N, C-alpha and C positions, 0 to 999 in steps of 0.2 A: 503494499500499500504507500502511494508516495502521500505527505501528509503535508498540510497546510501553511505549519504552523512556519514560523521565520527561522531561519537559521546564521549567524555569525558567527566569519568564516576567517579565520586569521592563521597565519604562519608562523610557527614557534621557532625557533635559533635554536632552544634548548636542547627542545625534544629535535629537530631537523623532520618534522609532517607539519602538515594541519591539522588547526585543529577547528572543531564544530560545536558549538552550542546551542541548544536551543534556551531560551529565555523563555519559553511559557510554562516549560516542563521543568520545575527543581531537577536541576543535577543530571538530567541531561545531556549528553556529550560524547564526542566520538573523534578520531583523529583519524589519517592516514597521511601513507605515502606522499599520492599526488591530492591534488582538490578534487576530482574527478573519484576517490576511494574515498577520502574524506567523509565527500555529502552519501554515500552507496552506502556509506556503517551506520552514519546517525540515523539514516532512513532507519536501517534493524533498531537498530535504540530506542528510533521510535516506537514501532510498533512493538517490543517490549516492553517501555515502556507502561505505553495504554494498556498492554494484558496483560502487564502487573497491578496496577492500579483498580481495574476489571473485579482480580480476582480477590485484591481487597478491598470494595466497596468503595475506594473512593475518587472522588470526584475529578473526572479528565477532563482539563479549559479547553473551551473553544477557541480555535486561531482567529486571533485578534487582525490578519494581518501586520502591516507597519506599526513597529511599538514607537514611541515618540523620541527616547532615546539614540536608538540604534541608527 
């Protein structure tokens, strides 16, 4: 599934990898050797985040689109 959550993507010189954070889903982030790998990896993590929230009967935030601070 491809989500509509905002992704914040940046290069980490320390890790030598692209990092992707999903601000609307606390703790949801992934990395990858390339930009494309990082985005593909975070899609998997988003699906797992949502699946875990459902199993724990937690609210799943709706994708709000562009955030004001991003």
